[in-house]
C-alpha positions in Angstrom: 119.9 46.5 -69.9 123.5 46.1 -70.7 126.5 44.3 -68.3 129.2 47.0 -67.6 131.9 44.0 -67.4 131.6 42.2 -70.6 128.9 44.3 -72.6 126.2 41.7 -73.4 123.0 42.2 -73.1 122.0 38.7 -71.8 120.8 40.1 -68.3 118.3 39.0 -65.8 116.6 40.6 -63.0 116.3 38.5 -59.6 114.4 39.3 -56.4 117.0 38.6 -53.4 115.9 38.2 -49.7 118.5 39.3 -47.3 117.5 38.1 -43.8 119.4 39.8 -40.7 118.8 38.4 -37.1 118.7 41.3 -35.1 118.3 41.4 -31.0 115.8 43.0 -29.1 117.2 45.6 -26.6 115.7 47.4 -23.6 115.3 50.9 -24.1 117.2 53.8 -22.3 114.1 54.9 -20.4 113.8 51.4 -18.9 117.7 51.6 -17.6 117.2 54.7 -15.9 114.0 53.9 -14.3 114.0 50.2 -13.9 117.3 48.4 -14.7 120.0 50.0 -12.5 118.7 48.9 -9.5 116.2 45.7 -10.5 119.4 43.8 -12.5 121.7 44.1 -9.4 118.8 42.8 -6.8 117.9 39.7 -9.3 121.2 38.9 -9.6 122.1 38.8 -5.7 118.9 37.7 -4.3 117.5 35.5 -7.1 120.8 34.0 -8.7 119.1 30.3 -9.5 115.6 31.3 -10.2 117.5 34.2 -12.4 119.3 31.5 -14.7 116.7 29.0 -14.7 114.9 31.5 -16.1 117.5 33.0 -18.7 117.6 29.0 -19.9 114.2 28.6 -20.4 112.8 32.1 -21.5 112.5 32.5 -25.0 114.9 34.6 -26.7 114.6 38.3 -27.7 115.3 38.0 -31.4 113.8 40.1 -34.4 114.4 38.7 -37.8 114.3 41.4 -40.6 113.8 40.8 -43.8 114.4 42.8 -47.0 113.9 42.2 -50.6 116.5 43.8 -52.9 116.3 43.7 -57.2 119.8 42.7 -58.7 120.9 42.5 -62.4 122.5 39.2 -62.9 124.7 38.6 -66.5 124.1 35.3 -67.8 127.5 35.5 -69.5 130.1 36.4 -67.1 128.0 36.6 -64.1 128.6 39.9 -62.7 125.8 41.4 -60.5 124.8 44.5 -59.6 122.0 46.0 -57.6 118.7 47.5 -59.6 
């Protein structure tokens, strides 16, 4: 492999892990069937218990990890995807 920036053949291949934190959302079907009437009832009649549950309940996050291969020139530091 040859670097496109400096023309050197001193290039190494590295595997890079990229992580992204995504929130899990409710689906459209849930909102159409349950959410449109449940959330106003919950917040109007159960405000204090709902706040306690919101604080103590585990967060709905999903960690997505993608591994990519990148070439890195050892002379100039230029990097590009494999």
